[in-house]
PDB file of N, H, CA, C and O in Angstrom:
ATOM      1  N   UNK A   1       0.890  -1.151   0.057  1.00  0.00           N
ATOM      2  CA  UNK A   1       0.016   0.007   0.020  1.00  0.00           C
ATOM      3  C   UNK A   1       0.896   1.244   0.011  1.00  0.00           C
ATOM      4  O   UNK A   1       1.846   1.299   0.792  1.00  0.00           O
ATOM      5  N   UNK A   2       0.655   2.176  -0.773  1.00  0.00           N
ATOM      6  H   UNK A   2      -0.116   2.132  -1.408  1.00  0.00           H
ATOM      7  CA  UNK A   2       1.406   3.425  -0.900  1.00  0.00           C
ATOM      8  C   UNK A   2       0.582   4.458  -0.184  1.00  0.00           C
ATOM      9  O   UNK A   2      -0.596   4.606  -0.509  1.00  0.00           O
ATOM     10  N   UNK A   3       1.130   5.191   0.781  1.00  0.00           N
ATOM     11  H   UNK A   3       2.087   5.070   1.045  1.00  0.00           H
ATOM     12  CA  UNK A   3       0.404   6.152   1.529  1.00  0.00           C
ATOM     13  C   UNK A   3       1.155   7.534   1.544  1.00  0.00           C
ATOM     14  O   UNK A   3       2.253   7.619   2.093  1.00  0.00           O
ATOM     15  N   UNK A   4       0.589   8.566   0.967  1.00  0.00           N
ATOM     16  H   UNK A   4      -0.303   8.498   0.520  1.00  0.00           H
ATOM     17  CA  UNK A   4       1.191   9.938   1.129  1.00  0.00           C
ATOM     18  C   UNK A   4       0.940  10.279   2.583  1.00  0.00           C
ATOM     19  O   UNK A   4      -0.224  10.343   2.978  1.00  0.00           O
ATOM     20  N   UNK A   5       1.886  10.488   3.351  1.00  0.00           N
ATOM     21  H   UNK A   5       2.832  10.437   3.030  1.00  0.00           H
ATOM     22  CA  UNK A   5       1.733  10.549   4.862  1.00  0.00           C
ATOM     23  C   UNK A   5       0.811  11.594   5.284  1.00  0.00           C
ATOM     24  O   UNK A   5       0.021  11.328   6.190  1.00  0.00           O
ATOM     25  N   UNK A   6       0.807  12.779   4.732  1.00  0.00           N
ATOM     26  H   UNK A   6       1.448  12.995   3.996  1.00  0.00           H
ATOM     27  CA  UNK A   6       0.066  13.904   5.250  1.00  0.00           C
ATOM     28  C   UNK A   6      -1.313  14.064   4.570  1.00  0.00           C
ATOM     29  O   UNK A   6      -2.022  15.026   4.866  1.00  0.00           O
ATOM     30  N   UNK A   7      -1.703  13.154   3.675  1.00  0.00           N
ATOM     31  H   UNK A   7      -1.127  12.373   3.435  1.00  0.00           H
ATOM     32  CA  UNK A   7      -2.881  13.506   2.814  1.00  0.00           C
ATOM     33  C   UNK A   7      -3.860  12.378   2.916  1.00  0.00           C
ATOM     34  O   UNK A   7      -4.977  12.580   2.439  1.00  0.00           O
ATOM     35  N   UNK A   8      -3.620  11.285   3.438  1.00  0.00           N
ATOM     36  H   UNK A   8      -2.713  11.121   3.825  1.00  0.00           H
ATOM     37  CA  UNK A   8      -4.569  10.161   3.358  1.00  0.00           C
ATOM     38  C   UNK A   8      -3.878   8.941   2.710  1.00  0.00           C
ATOM     39  O   UNK A   8      -2.677   8.702   2.837  1.00  0.00           O
ATOM     40  N   UNK A   9      -4.755   8.187   2.000  1.00  0.00           N
ATOM     41  H   UNK A   9      -5.730   8.381   1.896  1.00  0.00           H
ATOM     42  CA  UNK A   9      -4.213   6.933   1.532  1.00  0.00           C
ATOM     43  C   UNK A   9      -4.410   6.791   0.033  1.00  0.00           C
ATOM     44  O   UNK A   9      -5.346   7.372  -0.518  1.00  0.00           O
ATOM     45  N   UNK A  10      -3.562   6.042  -0.636  1.00  0.00           N
ATOM     46  H   UNK A  10      -2.802   5.571  -0.189  1.00  0.00           H
ATOM     47  CA  UNK A  10      -3.678   5.668  -1.962  1.00  0.00           C
ATOM     48  C   UNK A  10      -3.538   4.202  -1.920  1.00  0.00           C
ATOM     49  O   UNK A  10      -2.643   3.665  -1.266  1.00  0.00           O
ATOM     50  N   UNK A  11      -4.471   3.497  -2.656  1.00  0.00           N
ATOM     51  H   UNK A  11      -5.198   3.933  -3.187  1.00  0.00           H
ATOM     52  CA  UNK A  11      -4.353   2.005  -2.797  1.00  0.00           C
ATOM     53  C   UNK A  11      -3.623   1.749  -4.180  1.00  0.00           C
ATOM     54  O   UNK A  11      -3.828   2.387  -5.212  1.00  0.00           O
ATOM     55  N   UNK A  12      -2.803   0.780  -4.027  1.00  0.00           N
ATOM     56  H   UNK A  12      -2.636   0.262  -3.188  1.00  0.00           H
ATOM     57  CA  UNK A  12      -2.023   0.473  -5.281  1.00  0.00           C
ATOM     58  C   UNK A  12      -3.027  -0.031  -6.276  1.00  0.00           C
ATOM     59  O   UNK A  12      -4.062  -0.599  -5.929  1.00  0.00           O
ATOM     60  N   UNK A  13      -2.684   0.200  -7.552  1.00  0.00           N
ATOM     61  H   UNK A  13      -1.843   0.662  -7.834  1.00  0.00           H
ATOM     62  CA  UNK A  13      -3.544  -0.290  -8.664  1.00  0.00           C
ATOM     63  C   UNK A  13      -2.636  -0.674  -9.864  1.00  0.00           C
ATOM     64  O   UNK A  13      -1.414  -0.581  -9.750  1.00  0.00           O
ATOM     65  N   UNK A  14      -3.142  -1.047 -10.862  1.00  0.00           N
ATOM     66  H   UNK A  14      -4.135  -1.123 -10.954  1.00  0.00           H
ATOM     67  CA  UNK A  14      -2.420  -1.427 -12.039  1.00  0.00           C
ATOM     68  C   UNK A  14      -1.691  -0.198 -12.731  1.00  0.00           C
ATOM     69  O   UNK A  14      -0.631  -0.333 -13.342  1.00  0.00           O
ATOM     70  N   UNK A  15      -2.288   0.893 -12.596  1.00  0.00           N
ATOM     71  H   UNK A  15      -3.150   1.002 -12.100  1.00  0.00           H
ATOM     72  CA  UNK A  15      -1.787   2.208 -13.138  1.00  0.00           C
ATOM     73  C   UNK A  15      -0.763   2.787 -12.277  1.00  0.00           C
ATOM     74  O   UNK A  15      -0.924   2.743 -11.057  1.00  0.00           O
ATOM     75  N   UNK A  16       0.323   3.350 -12.812  1.00  0.00           N
ATOM     76  H   UNK A  16       0.453   3.385 -13.803  1.00  0.00           H
ATOM     77  CA  UNK A  16       1.283   3.968 -11.988  1.00  0.00           C
ATOM     78  C   UNK A  16       0.686   5.216 -11.236  1.00  0.00           C
ATOM     79  O   UNK A  16      -0.132   5.957 -11.782  1.00  0.00           O
ATOM     80  N   UNK A  17       1.121   5.398 -10.008  1.00  0.00           N
ATOM     81  H   UNK A  17       1.785   4.796  -9.564  1.00  0.00           H
ATOM     82  CA  UNK A  17       0.633   6.536  -9.179  1.00  0.00           C
ATOM     83  C   UNK A  17       1.560   7.698  -9.388  1.00  0.00           C
ATOM     84  O   UNK A  17       2.752   7.492  -9.620  1.00  0.00           O
ATOM     85  N   UNK A  18       1.068   8.900  -9.317  1.00  0.00           N
ATOM     86  H   UNK A  18       0.100   9.067  -9.129  1.00  0.00           H
ATOM     87  CA  UNK A  18       1.934  10.017  -9.539  1.00  0.00           C
ATOM     88  C   UNK A  18       2.786  10.275  -8.240  1.00  0.00           C
ATOM     89  O   UNK A  18       2.356  10.011  -7.116  1.00  0.00           O
ATOM     90  N   UNK A  19       3.946  10.776  -8.468  1.00  0.00           N
ATOM     91  H   UNK A  19       4.296  10.990  -9.381  1.00  0.00           H
ATOM     92  CA  UNK A  19       4.843  11.050  -7.346  1.00  0.00           C
ATOM     93  C   UNK A  19       5.023  12.642  -7.172  1.00  0.00           C
ATOM     94  O   UNK A  19       5.515  13.333  -8.063  1.00  0.00           O
ATOM     95  N   UNK A  20       4.600  13.131  -6.001  1.00  0.00           N
ATOM     96  H   UNK A  20       4.201  12.569  -5.277  1.00  0.00           H
ATOM     97  CA  UNK A  20       4.670  14.544  -5.842  1.00  0.00           C
ATOM     98  C   UNK A  20       5.932  14.826  -5.081  1.00  0.00           C
ATOM     99  O   UNK A  20       6.110  14.235  -4.017  1.00  0.00           O
ATOM    100  N   UNK A  21       6.895  15.746  -5.567  1.00  0.00           N
ATOM    101  H   UNK A  21       6.750  16.227  -6.432  1.00  0.00           H
ATOM    102  CA  UNK A  21       8.086  16.127  -4.827  1.00  0.00           C
ATOM    103  C   UNK A  21       7.741  16.768  -3.500  1.00  0.00           C
ATOM    104  O   UNK A  21       6.765  17.509  -3.388  1.00  0.00           O
ATOM    105  N   UNK A  22       8.505  16.494  -2.552  1.00  0.00           N
ATOM    106  H   UNK A  22       9.298  15.892  -2.643  1.00  0.00           H
ATOM    107  CA  UNK A  22       8.290  17.074  -1.188  1.00  0.00           C
ATOM    108  C   UNK A  22       7.262  16.240  -0.320  1.00  0.00           C
ATOM    109  O   UNK A  22       7.048  16.545   0.853  1.00  0.00           O
ATOM    110  N   UNK A  23       6.699  15.284  -0.879  1.00  0.00           N
ATOM    111  H   UNK A  23       6.873  15.036  -1.832  1.00  0.00           H
ATOM    112  CA  UNK A  23       5.732  14.411  -0.089  1.00  0.00           C
ATOM    113  C   UNK A  23       6.444  13.192   0.449  1.00  0.00           C
ATOM    114  O   UNK A  23       7.341  12.641  -0.189  1.00  0.00           O
ATOM    115  N   UNK A  24       6.047  12.799   1.579  1.00  0.00           N
ATOM    116  H   UNK A  24       5.318  13.247   2.096  1.00  0.00           H
ATOM    117  CA  UNK A  24       6.661  11.589   2.105  1.00  0.00           C
ATOM    118  C   UNK A  24       5.674  10.371   1.791  1.00  0.00           C
ATOM    119  O   UNK A  24       4.471  10.467   2.034  1.00  0.00           O
ATOM    120  N   UNK A  25       6.204   9.301   1.276  1.00  0.00           N
ATOM    121  H   UNK A  25       7.182   9.224   1.078  1.00  0.00           H
ATOM    122  CA  UNK A  25       5.419   8.091   0.753  1.00  0.00           C
ATOM    123  C   UNK A  25       5.909   7.027   1.710  1.00  0.00           C
ATOM    124  O   UNK A  25       7.085   6.882   2.044  1.00  0.00           O
ATOM    125  N   UNK A  26       4.877   6.296   2.117  1.00  0.00           N
ATOM    126  H   UNK A  26       3.922   6.414   1.845  1.00  0.00           H
ATOM    127  CA  UNK A  26       5.142   5.026   2.891  1.00  0.00           C
ATOM    128  C   UNK A  26       4.645   3.882   2.012  1.00  0.00           C
ATOM    129  O   UNK A  26       3.541   3.907   1.469  1.00  0.00           O
ATOM    130  N   UNK A  27       5.464   2.940   1.908  1.00  0.00           N
ATOM    131  H   UNK A  27       6.361   2.920   2.349  1.00  0.00           H
ATOM    132  CA  UNK A  27       5.075   1.694   1.072  1.00  0.00           C
ATOM    133  C   UNK A  27       4.948   0.504   2.005  1.00  0.00           C
ATOM    134  O   UNK A  27       5.937  -0.102   2.417  1.00  0.00           O
ATOM    135  N   UNK A  28       3.659   0.178   2.335  1.00  0.00           N
ATOM    136  H   UNK A  28       2.855   0.670   2.000  1.00  0.00           H
ATOM    137  CA  UNK A  28       3.434  -0.789   3.312  1.00  0.00           C
ATOM    138  C   UNK A  28       3.200  -2.176   2.622  1.00  0.00           C
ATOM    139  O   UNK A  28       2.283  -2.382   1.827  1.00  0.00           O
ATOM    140  N   UNK A  29       4.063  -3.038   2.984  1.00  0.00           N
ATOM    141  H   UNK A  29       4.808  -2.870   3.629  1.00  0.00           H
ATOM    142  CA  UNK A  29       3.988  -4.458   2.400  1.00  0.00           C
ATOM    143  C   UNK A  29       2.912  -5.144   3.219  1.00  0.00           C
ATOM    144  O   UNK A  29       3.151  -5.440   4.389  1.00  0.00           O
ATOM    145  N   UNK A  30       1.720  -5.416   2.654  1.00  0.00           N
ATOM    146  H   UNK A  30       1.526  -5.175   1.703  1.00  0.00           H
ATOM    147  CA  UNK A  30       0.657  -6.098   3.176  1.00  0.00           C
ATOM    148  C   UNK A  30       0.093  -7.177   2.385  1.00  0.00           C
ATOM    149  O   UNK A  30       0.036  -7.085   1.159  1.00  0.00           O
ATOM    150  N   UNK A  31      -0.348  -8.246   3.050  1.00  0.00           N
ATOM    151  H   UNK A  31      -0.302  -8.321   4.046  1.00  0.00           H
ATOM    152  CA  UNK A  31      -0.879  -9.408   2.221  1.00  0.00           C
ATOM    153  C   UNK A  31      -2.218  -8.923   1.463  1.00  0.00           C
ATOM    154  O   UNK A  31      -2.989  -8.100   1.956  1.00  0.00           O
ATOM    155  N   UNK A  32      -2.385  -9.480   0.312  1.00  0.00           N
ATOM    156  H   UNK A  32      -1.759 -10.148  -0.088  1.00  0.00           H
ATOM    157  CA  UNK A  32      -3.573  -9.193  -0.464  1.00  0.00           C
ATOM    158  C   UNK A  32      -4.716 -10.030   0.060  1.00  0.00           C
ATOM    159  O   UNK A  32      -4.629 -11.258   0.029  1.00  0.00           O
ATOM    160  N   UNK A  33      -5.824  -9.396   0.559  1.00  0.00           N
ATOM    161  H   UNK A  33      -5.895  -8.399   0.584  1.00  0.00           H
ATOM    162  CA  UNK A  33      -6.894 -10.057   1.172  1.00  0.00           C
ATOM    163  C   UNK A  33      -7.807 -10.718   0.052  1.00  0.00           C
ATOM    164  O   UNK A  33      -8.742 -11.432   0.416  1.00  0.00           O
ATOM    165  N   UNK A  34      -7.586 -10.521  -1.196  1.00  0.00           N
ATOM    166  H   UNK A  34      -6.827  -9.941  -1.492  1.00  0.00           H
ATOM    167  CA  UNK A  34      -8.522 -10.962  -2.170  1.00  0.00           C
ATOM    168  C   UNK A  34      -8.692 -12.477  -2.050  1.00  0.00           C
ATOM    169  O   UNK A  34      -7.712 -13.210  -1.913  1.00  0.00           O
ATOM    170  N   UNK A  35     -10.024 -12.968  -2.107  1.00  0.00           N
ATOM    171  H   UNK A  35     -10.819 -12.372  -2.219  1.00  0.00           H
ATOM    172  CA  UNK A  35     -10.212 -14.358  -2.153  1.00  0.00           C
ATOM    173  C   UNK A  35      -9.888 -15.093  -0.778  1.00  0.00           C
ATOM    174  O   UNK A  35      -9.974 -16.318  -0.688  1.00  0.00           O
ATOM    175  N   UNK A  36      -9.550 -14.367   0.175  1.00  0.00           N
ATOM    176  H   UNK A  36      -9.480 -13.373   0.102  1.00  0.00           H
ATOM    177  CA  UNK A  36      -9.221 -15.071   1.454  1.00  0.00           C
ATOM    178  C   UNK A  36     -10.467 -15.045   2.366  1.00  0.00           C
ATOM    179  O   UNK A  36     -11.368 -14.218   2.231  1.00  0.00           O
ATOM    180  N   UNK A  37     -10.450 -15.959   3.251  1.00  0.00           N
ATOM    181  H   UNK A  37      -9.718 -16.631   3.361  1.00  0.00           H
ATOM    182  CA  UNK A  37     -11.630 -15.905   4.259  1.00  0.00           C
ATOM    183  C   UNK A  37     -11.374 -14.912   5.403  1.00  0.00           C
ATOM    184  O   UNK A  37     -10.318 -14.298   5.555  1.00  0.00           O
ATOM    185  N   UNK A  38     -12.405 -14.826   6.154  1.00  0.00           N
ATOM    186  H   UNK A  38     -13.263 -15.324   6.031  1.00  0.00           H
ATOM    187  CA  UNK A  38     -12.480 -13.775   7.211  1.00  0.00           C
ATOM    188  C   UNK A  38     -11.274 -13.936   8.248  1.00  0.00           C
ATOM    189  O   UNK A  38     -10.738 -12.966   8.784  1.00  0.00           O
ATOM    190  N   UNK A  39     -10.921 -15.205   8.463  1.00  0.00           N
ATOM    191  H   UNK A  39     -11.356 -15.993   8.027  1.00  0.00           H
ATOM    192  CA  UNK A  39      -9.844 -15.479   9.461  1.00  0.00           C
ATOM    193  C   UNK A  39      -8.537 -14.999   8.974  1.00  0.00           C
ATOM    194  O   UNK A  39      -7.677 -14.609   9.764  1.00  0.00           O
ATOM    195  N   UNK A  40      -8.356 -15.015   7.662  1.00  0.00           N
ATOM    196  H   UNK A  40      -9.055 -15.331   7.020  1.00  0.00           H
ATOM    197  CA  UNK A  40      -7.109 -14.494   7.012  1.00  0.00           C
ATOM    198  C   UNK A  40      -7.107 -12.953   6.876  1.00  0.00           C
ATOM    199  O   UNK A  40      -6.061 -12.305   6.921  1.00  0.00           O
ATOM    200  N   UNK A  41      -8.308 -12.406   6.711  1.00  0.00           N
ATOM    201  H   UNK A  41      -9.158 -12.932   6.675  1.00  0.00           H
ATOM    202  CA  UNK A  41      -8.362 -11.030   6.438  1.00  0.00           C
ATOM    203  C   UNK A  41      -8.403 -10.112   7.685  1.00  0.00           C
ATOM    204  O   UNK A  41      -8.025  -8.943   7.611  1.00  0.00           O
ATOM    205  N   UNK A  42      -8.868 -10.659   8.829  1.00  0.00           N
ATOM    206  H   UNK A  42      -9.175 -11.609   8.889  1.00  0.00           H
ATOM    207  CA  UNK A  42      -8.843  -9.909  10.044  1.00  0.00           C
ATOM    208  C   UNK A  42      -7.389  -9.458  10.447  1.00  0.00           C
ATOM    209  O   UNK A  42      -7.212  -8.294  10.806  1.00  0.00           O
ATOM    210  N   UNK A  43      -6.376 -10.329  10.397  1.00  0.00           N
ATOM    211  H   UNK A  43      -6.521 -11.275  10.106  1.00  0.00           H
ATOM    212  CA  UNK A  43      -5.029  -9.772  10.754  1.00  0.00           C
ATOM    213  C   UNK A  43      -4.498  -8.733   9.943  1.00  0.00           C
ATOM    214  O   UNK A  43      -3.722  -7.900  10.413  1.00  0.00           O
ATOM    215  N   UNK A  44      -4.907  -8.725   8.612  1.00  0.00           N
ATOM    216  H   UNK A  44      -5.537  -9.401   8.230  1.00  0.00           H
ATOM    217  CA  UNK A  44      -4.554  -7.729   7.579  1.00  0.00           C
ATOM    218  C   UNK A  44      -5.247  -6.417   8.046  1.00  0.00           C
ATOM    219  O   UNK A  44      -4.623  -5.356   8.066  1.00  0.00           O
ATOM    220  N   UNK A  45      -6.449  -6.504   8.394  1.00  0.00           N
ATOM    221  H   UNK A  45      -6.956  -7.366   8.378  1.00  0.00           H
ATOM    222  CA  UNK A  45      -7.245  -5.294   8.772  1.00  0.00           C
ATOM    223  C   UNK A  45      -6.693  -4.743  10.114  1.00  0.00           C
ATOM    224  O   UNK A  45      -6.677  -3.531  10.326  1.00  0.00           O
ATOM    225  N   UNK A  46      -6.251  -5.630  10.998  1.00  0.00           N
ATOM    226  H   UNK A  46      -6.265  -6.615  10.826  1.00  0.00           H
ATOM    227  CA  UNK A  46      -5.725  -5.062  12.294  1.00  0.00           C
ATOM    228  C   UNK A  46      -4.335  -4.503  12.023  1.00  0.00           C
ATOM    229  O   UNK A  46      -3.988  -3.540  12.707  1.00  0.00           O
ATOM    230  N   UNK A  47      -3.524  -4.971  11.143  1.00  0.00           N
ATOM    231  H   UNK A  47      -3.806  -5.753  10.588  1.00  0.00           H
ATOM    232  CA  UNK A  47      -2.201  -4.403  10.818  1.00  0.00           C
ATOM    233  C   UNK A  47      -2.360  -3.006  10.247  1.00  0.00           C
ATOM    234  O   UNK A  47      -1.623  -2.080  10.586  1.00  0.00           O
ATOM    235  N   UNK A  48      -3.426  -2.875   9.298  1.00  0.00           N
ATOM    236  H   UNK A  48      -4.024  -3.627   9.022  1.00  0.00           H
ATOM    237  CA  UNK A  48      -3.639  -1.599   8.709  1.00  0.00           C
ATOM    238  C   UNK A  48      -4.037  -0.548   9.758  1.00  0.00           C
ATOM    239  O   UNK A  48      -3.544   0.580   9.746  1.00  0.00           O
ATOM    240  N   UNK A  49      -4.981  -0.967  10.703  1.00  0.00           N
ATOM    241  H   UNK A  49      -5.381  -1.883  10.712  1.00  0.00           H
ATOM    242  CA  UNK A  49      -5.361  -0.127  11.825  1.00  0.00           C
ATOM    243  C   UNK A  49      -4.201   0.327  12.637  1.00  0.00           C
ATOM    244  O   UNK A  49      -4.062   1.524  12.891  1.00  0.00           O
ATOM    245  N   UNK A  50      -3.322  -0.617  13.077  1.00  0.00           N
ATOM    246  H   UNK A  50      -3.435  -1.589  12.871  1.00  0.00           H
ATOM    247  CA  UNK A  50      -2.135  -0.349  13.773  1.00  0.00           C
ATOM    248  C   UNK A  50      -1.198   0.715  13.152  1.00  0.00           C
ATOM    249  O   UNK A  50      -0.719   1.650  13.794  1.00  0.00           O
ATOM    250  N   UNK A  51      -0.998   0.490  11.904  1.00  0.00           N
ATOM    251  H   UNK A  51      -1.387  -0.270  11.383  1.00  0.00           H
ATOM    252  CA  UNK A  51      -0.146   1.451  11.124  1.00  0.00           C
ATOM    253  C   UNK A  51      -0.786   2.816  10.985  1.00  0.00           C
ATOM    254  O   UNK A  51      -0.113   3.835  11.142  1.00  0.00           O
ATOM    255  N   UNK A  52      -2.031   2.850  10.704  1.00  0.00           N
ATOM    256  H   UNK A  52      -2.578   2.022  10.577  1.00  0.00           H
ATOM    257  CA  UNK A  52      -2.667   4.176  10.611  1.00  0.00           C
ATOM    258  C   UNK A  52      -2.611   4.922  11.929  1.00  0.00           C
ATOM    259  O   UNK A  52      -2.338   6.121  11.983  1.00  0.00           O
ATOM    260  N   UNK A  53      -2.898   4.117  13.070  1.00  0.00           N
ATOM    261  H   UNK A  53      -3.120   3.143  13.026  1.00  0.00           H
ATOM    262  CA  UNK A  53      -2.829   4.802  14.354  1.00  0.00           C
ATOM    263  C   UNK A  53      -1.430   5.316  14.635  1.00  0.00           C
ATOM    264  O   UNK A  53      -1.300   6.377  15.245  1.00  0.00           O
ATOM    265  N   UNK A  54      -0.382   4.628  14.227  1.00  0.00           N
ATOM    266  H   UNK A  54      -0.488   3.765  13.732  1.00  0.00           H
ATOM    267  CA  UNK A  54       0.955   5.130  14.454  1.00  0.00           C
ATOM    268  C   UNK A  54       1.178   6.282  13.527  1.00  0.00           C
ATOM    269  O   UNK A  54       1.872   7.220  13.919  1.00  0.00           O
ATOM    270  N   UNK A  55       0.681   6.292  12.399  1.00  0.00           N
ATOM    271  H   UNK A  55       0.117   5.529  12.081  1.00  0.00           H
ATOM    272  CA  UNK A  55       0.863   7.362  11.379  1.00  0.00           C
ATOM    273  C   UNK A  55       0.209   8.604  11.952  1.00  0.00           C
ATOM    274  O   UNK A  55       0.817   9.674  11.964  1.00  0.00           O
ATOM    275  N   UNK A  56      -1.021   8.479  12.428  1.00  0.00           N
ATOM    276  H   UNK A  56      -1.515   7.609  12.419  1.00  0.00           H
ATOM    277  CA  UNK A  56      -1.683   9.648  13.058  1.00  0.00           C
ATOM    278  C   UNK A  56      -0.906  10.238  14.228  1.00  0.00           C
ATOM    279  O   UNK A  56      -0.716  11.448  14.349  1.00  0.00           O
ATOM    280  N   UNK A  57      -0.470   9.322  15.078  1.00  0.00           N
ATOM    281  H   UNK A  57      -0.624   8.339  14.980  1.00  0.00           H
ATOM    282  CA  UNK A  57       0.333   9.824  16.217  1.00  0.00           C
ATOM    283  C   UNK A  57       1.653  10.589  15.762  1.00  0.00           C
ATOM    284  O   UNK A  57       2.045  11.583  16.373  1.00  0.00           O
ATOM    285  N   UNK A  58       2.302  10.081  14.678  1.00  0.00           N
ATOM    286  H   UNK A  58       1.984   9.273  14.182  1.00  0.00           H
ATOM    287  CA  UNK A  58       3.464  10.769  14.108  1.00  0.00           C
ATOM    288  C   UNK A  58       3.085  12.123  13.636  1.00  0.00           C
ATOM    289  O   UNK A  58       3.755  13.101  13.968  1.00  0.00           O
ATOM    290  N   UNK A  59       1.975  12.227  12.829  1.00  0.00           N
ATOM    291  H   UNK A  59       1.431  11.433  12.560  1.00  0.00           H
ATOM    292  CA  UNK A  59       1.597  13.426  12.255  1.00  0.00           C
ATOM    293  C   UNK A  59       1.143  14.480  13.340  1.00  0.00           C
ATOM    294  O   UNK A  59       1.381  15.680  13.208  1.00  0.00           O
ATOM    295  N   UNK A  60       0.495  13.964  14.386  1.00  0.00           N
ATOM    296  H   UNK A  60       0.301  12.989  14.493  1.00  0.00           H
ATOM    297  CA  UNK A  60       0.030  14.802  15.504  1.00  0.00           C
ATOM    298  C   UNK A  60       1.130  15.270  16.394  1.00  0.00           C
ATOM    299  O   UNK A  60       0.950  16.233  17.140  1.00  0.00           O
ATOM    300  N   UNK A  61       2.243  14.640  16.348  1.00  0.00           N
ATOM    301  H   UNK A  61       2.389  13.857  15.742  1.00  0.00           H
ATOM    302  CA  UNK A  61       3.356  15.002  17.243  1.00  0.00           C
ATOM    303  C   UNK A  61       4.115  16.223  16.930  1.00  0.00           C
ATOM    304  O   UNK A  61       4.251  16.470  15.731  1.00  0.00           O
ATOM    305  N   UNK A  62       4.650  17.057  17.809  1.00  0.00           N
ATOM    306  H   UNK A  62       4.540  16.856  18.782  1.00  0.00           H
ATOM    307  CA  UNK A  62       5.316  18.249  17.465  1.00  0.00           C
ATOM    308  C   UNK A  62       6.501  17.950  16.602  1.00  0.00           C
ATOM    309  O   UNK A  62       7.262  17.017  16.859  1.00  0.00           O
ATOM    310  N   UNK A  63       6.654  18.754  15.569  1.00  0.00           N
ATOM    311  H   UNK A  63       6.036  19.512  15.360  1.00  0.00           H
ATOM    312  CA  UNK A  63       7.697  18.559  14.702  1.00  0.00           C
ATOM    313  C   UNK A  63       8.996  19.386  15.041  1.00  0.00           C
ATOM    314  O   UNK A  63       8.934  20.565  15.391  1.00  0.00           O
ATOM    315  N   UNK A  64      10.111  18.727  14.920  1.00  0.00           N
ATOM    316  H   UNK A  64      10.161  17.770  14.636  1.00  0.00           H
ATOM    317  CA  UNK A  64      11.400  19.479  15.245  1.00  0.00           C
ATOM    318  C   UNK A  64      11.795  20.285  14.188  1.00  0.00           C
ATOM    319  O   UNK A  64      11.632  19.913  13.026  1.00  0.00           O
ATOM    320  N   UNK A  65      12.350  21.462  14.501  1.00  0.00           N
ATOM    321  H   UNK A  65      12.482  21.764  15.445  1.00  0.00           H
ATOM    322  CA  UNK A  65      12.771  22.328  13.403  1.00  0.00           C
ATOM    323  C   UNK A  65      14.135  22.062  12.850  1.00  0.00           C
ATOM    324  O   UNK A  65      14.569  22.745  11.923  1.00  0.00           O
TER     325      UNK A  65
END
């Protein structure tokens, strides 16, 4: 998953995504949930939630100059 850190999320797709200079991109290696059962999808969902919570905490923290 490619995430522009300060703007929300972009989901990977077959088309190339634009790169904007000065933006921080996070490339999260996550399992593809397509075709998997609920027991396989829940840990993926939980990992996304954990990473988003950490990203929000990072964005909300005071920035060093």
